[in-house]
Phi, psi and omega in degrees: 000121178293142174258124186224157174255127180282129186270313182196181177259146173273183184295343181257011178081011177271150175289148177242133171219178179228139173232119182053046178065014178251131183289139179232126177264127187240122178297142171052047177227139184247158178306141179074009174272139175259122188221150165271131183237162173235125179289125181248347179205109185253110179255176182296316187257349180201167175230157174242142186218163172236158182279129173268325182203136175269120180264330177211124183267151175289145176292344180271351183287137172235164177280126181295140176284346181265124181290348183256006187304316183290345186250317193291305181086359179287319177250116189267349191237020182288354176268008177241155172294159181301317179300322179291328177294325178292319177298318177304314183290321176297313180297322179300314181290321177301315181295320180293319177298317180294314181300322182269004177055043178263127187281110172202106188257005177276166176289138177275112179283140174244130180264119186286154171269119181294340180227080184287350171249153175055045184250335187289134179259008178208133174223152175242121184238166174242143168244120180229127181051039176081003180251147183246144178173194176252156170284137171300142186308132177065023178221177169246031178267119183284129172257108183290136181229160173248343182200151172239118189280359172254359177266149180302152180302323180296325176291320179296332175296323176294316179301317180295333185244025186296336182295343176292344177281341179052052178249138178265316180217122184193162166260133186235122174249129179241127179239143181225145181251190183299333182261015181061024174280149192240134165249133177244124180245121185244130171239123185202159173272356180284117187286322182264143175236149183219061183282131179278079191297314183299317180292321180296320181292338174287336185267324185223161175278086187277119178269320182192157174232127178247119186244110183050049176071008176247130179282111183259350174208137172065223184251163175256025179207165166221178178253138177245135179244121179212141173055036180076009180243154178245132183230130171277131183230114177286160184301332183255012180264146179286139169211144181302147189274354189231110185298313182302311184286333176294321174300318177297320178298316179300319179298320179293322177299310180302319182295329188256007174263126179280148181300135177065023177282161174251120192247136168250123183246108181261150184057054197275354179058227182271017173089013186301306185292322178295320179293320176296317181293332185296337182295337179246346187271162171282313179214150174228136175239127184241138178236135183210147185274332185272122185301314180301323180294320178296316177298320174301315182300317178299316177297317184295325176297318178293317180302324184258012176054044177258118187251357185249035178229139177236144184246140179235131177268125178171155173282117184308317185294340183252336188244358186297329182286356176275351179286123185231023178250162179275144175211153181246346181229133179241129172249126176231131175226071189283168172294180186302332181287355176076200182281137177279169185301317183295323180295319179292323175296320178297316180298314182289340176280317185269337179039067174300153185291336181219139174236128172255112186249115176255125188230140174252005178223107184301326184290317178289329174299312180300317178302314182291320178298321180299321183283343181257355192290342178290336183250331186238151172235153181283121178267328179207143181218118179231151171255134175247125184279067182291329187238067186301144179067012170242168179281352183292142183232128172261126182247145174238114189233128178250122179251138176238144180295135181291000000 
């Protein structure tokens, strides 16, 4: 077993060391720790390893509150204090900006999560052979759990009582809203279901159960209340997973929309950001690919008495070139793959004066910023700790036309 000193963390929260000038990524290892390691995956340009024995621990290491931390792989930073996880994310973004030679010389502000535990309002779990849990990272090995300390308490009540669903093998998505009401989405090859509904309703505020895309109990949506607004959210519609940070995001949107602007909101989900922007804008146009989300958006505009927003159903990458109206502000909150080629061509053709780019993937953000930098400069860059205790980073970036 090689004995190594961990030098720093990589972008995924793994320790980095070198053996014979070859980089080695080490699970659950912190800078300045001396460890015995075992190579578990040896590639041409790098190796992956796990710790066999800790010989010297980092002064920054803490004992994880999660009993599954060493196994699960879902939360990568639970062995650090919350403040140290924020420093990790700030340093990560600074390094990425520097590495990609993107000009931004101001301090990167990070907005803290007031509740870094028990915050997620949506989780995806597996049930295999009657046991519930998450897959170990990069495997199909089930890690059985009794609780998830980053999921809301209402979701954990479902996990504790999952046997009432009487499922042997299934994918289980659990969603919870501001009022701790629960939607359960089940995907399974089991044709018959035998859910103990009365007992389940005694345990949680059950709004609906969707079984293989068919609503078998209650509704296939719930209402979410945030920032003084009410939003209808269907079971298959996107909504941010962290209530505290979503409120902060809404505040940032309001702050960065100019009075009487014309806004185009792409990847708009159930219309949240567009509806928030509408309070200061002259007009807002929102585009989204999921039909239920667009229908939700239309309902949400009515619920919040917003009359200056219009919704368009379509895949941004395929329908964006059909947009033929003028706009001065663009809001984009794309999936992890970032902006597609056609969208960037559209932006560079129309050159709106301001772009608000919300990103959940720093690498695709950097790629897109690089392609837009001849026309745009970064006016503001913030990190939002949407995914506490994981290596994932949510960025809020405001670009202004040069």
